C-alpha positions as CSV (number, residue, x, y, z in Angstrom):
1,M,19.2,-46.3,0.4
2,K,16.3,-48.5,1.6
3,R,18.8,-51.1,2.8
4,L,20.9,-48.6,4.6
5,V,18.2,-46.6,6.5
6,L,15.0,-48.6,6.7
7,P,14.3,-51.3,9.3
8,Q,14.3,-54.9,8.2
9,S,10.5,-55.1,8.0
10,W,10.4,-52.1,5.5
11,R,13.2,-53.0,3.2
12,R,11.2,-55.2,0.9
13,K,8.3,-52.8,0.5
14,R,7.8,-51.0,-2.8
15,L,8.2,-47.2,-3.0
16,K,4.4,-46.8,-3.2
17,A,4.0,-48.6,0.1
18,I,6.7,-46.5,1.7
19,R,5.2,-43.3,0.3
20,F,1.7,-44.2,1.7
21,G,3.2,-45.3,5.0
22,L,5.7,-42.5,5.7
23,I,5.3,-39.6,3.3
24,N,1.5,-39.3,3.4
25,L,1.3,-38.2,7.0
26,A,-0.8,-35.4,8.3
27,G,1.3,-32.5,9.5
28,Q,2.1,-28.9,8.9
29,V,4.9,-27.2,7.0
30,Q,6.1,-23.9,8.4
31,K,8.3,-21.5,6.6
32,R,10.4,-19.1,8.6
33,S,13.2,-17.0,7.1
34,C,15.3,-19.5,5.1
35,Q,14.1,-22.7,6.8
36,L,11.3,-25.1,6.2
37,K,10.0,-27.1,9.2
38,T,7.7,-30.1,9.1
39,L,5.6,-30.5,12.2
40,I,4.3,-34.1,12.7
41,S,2.4,-35.2,15.8
42,P,4.2,-37.7,18.0
43,K,0.9,-39.6,18.1
44,Q,1.4,-40.7,14.5
45,P,2.1,-44.5,14.3
46,T,5.2,-44.0,12.1
47,Y,6.6,-41.0,14.1
48,A,9.2,-43.2,15.9
49,L,10.2,-44.8,12.6
50,L,10.8,-41.4,11.0
51,L,13.1,-40.4,13.9
52,Q,15.0,-43.7,13.5
53,I,15.4,-43.2,9.8
54,R,16.6,-39.6,10.3
55,E,19.2,-40.8,12.8
56,R,20.5,-43.5,10.5
57,I,20.8,-40.9,7.6
58,L,22.7,-38.6,10.0
59,Q,25.1,-41.4,11.0
60,L,25.8,-42.1,7.3
61,V,26.5,-38.5,6.6
62,R,28.9,-38.2,9.6
63,R,30.8,-41.3,8.5
64,G,30.9,-40.1,4.9
65,N,29.1,-43.1,3.5
66,Y,26.4,-41.2,1.7
């Protein structure tokens, strides 16, 4: 999965580095009816990277290469 969705500079990183770089972001989780939303400030340094990764995952799902 790392090779498919992460940019070249992030592919060689270990899971711990990815976790601290991407997953440990300040934000809020909102629960409404049957949905969970994660609110992250666009000022976060890795916000653009998260959007890029989500787009690549969506492309894989649409092509059926998941």
